[in-house]
C-alpha angles and dihedrals in degrees: 000000000000129000121188108211110185143324114230126197128208117187123184102191098236110031119358138070110164121186110196115199121197118196125175114213124177110203134045123005146168122244103195120130116246114275116244110251128196112208121233131177089263089066091065098079101146126100110268118243103237092190092073128070099223123095103224144023122200117202110188114183118208113197120197120199127184107199107171146340142228127205119260124218088255112083113250094018130113136192112221128223104230135194127184127186132185125207138154118266128221092260093069107116143155131198093229093168090062094054106089102166127061089220091060092048091050092048092048093049090048092051093046089048088058091057092047091047091051087053089051091050089052090050094052094042091049092052093048094046097047093044092056099052130088106223130196108264093227099039104034093115092056092043093050091048092050094048090046091055092051093050093043090053090053093051092042088056090048091051092050092047089051091056094042097047094044091047087239089304095313096107102073096187094053091040089058091049090052091048089056092044092051091047089054091047091051092048092048095048097047 
């Protein structure tokens, strides 16, 4: 039995459109943590949008699967078995032909990696948070959706702040500070 809950969009003006798909599946699942991925130009397979002035669009997809439950000590409550997975969606593109200098390509990939890594942090945090909570047996779907929206809003704000503070990758000093900050966040969450 599969229920599709909602599709959420996150758009950071310059570089990121994330479509986050939540699907609830009762049955078998996989409990591995997301694998660390380093973006390369070959990851940007989508068709570039020539109507915009930015050079790349990263579209990470975070899938959430609920695949079982155990009873909690509180009567009428369950603890869910949760899996999250991050991948790149079909709307991930880069205008490679407009990038003439290797330094620009490296800076662009580094900036895009930051967006992807923030998506990965969201994925791991979502899994941990939902796995730790005892939900009402009859209302867990609504409760999960509500908590998801709260967490998504926090990460959406973080993504936007990343773009704003780095000047959409143009401020090298701040970009490097964010790179360090994201590395620490990844280390702390794993």
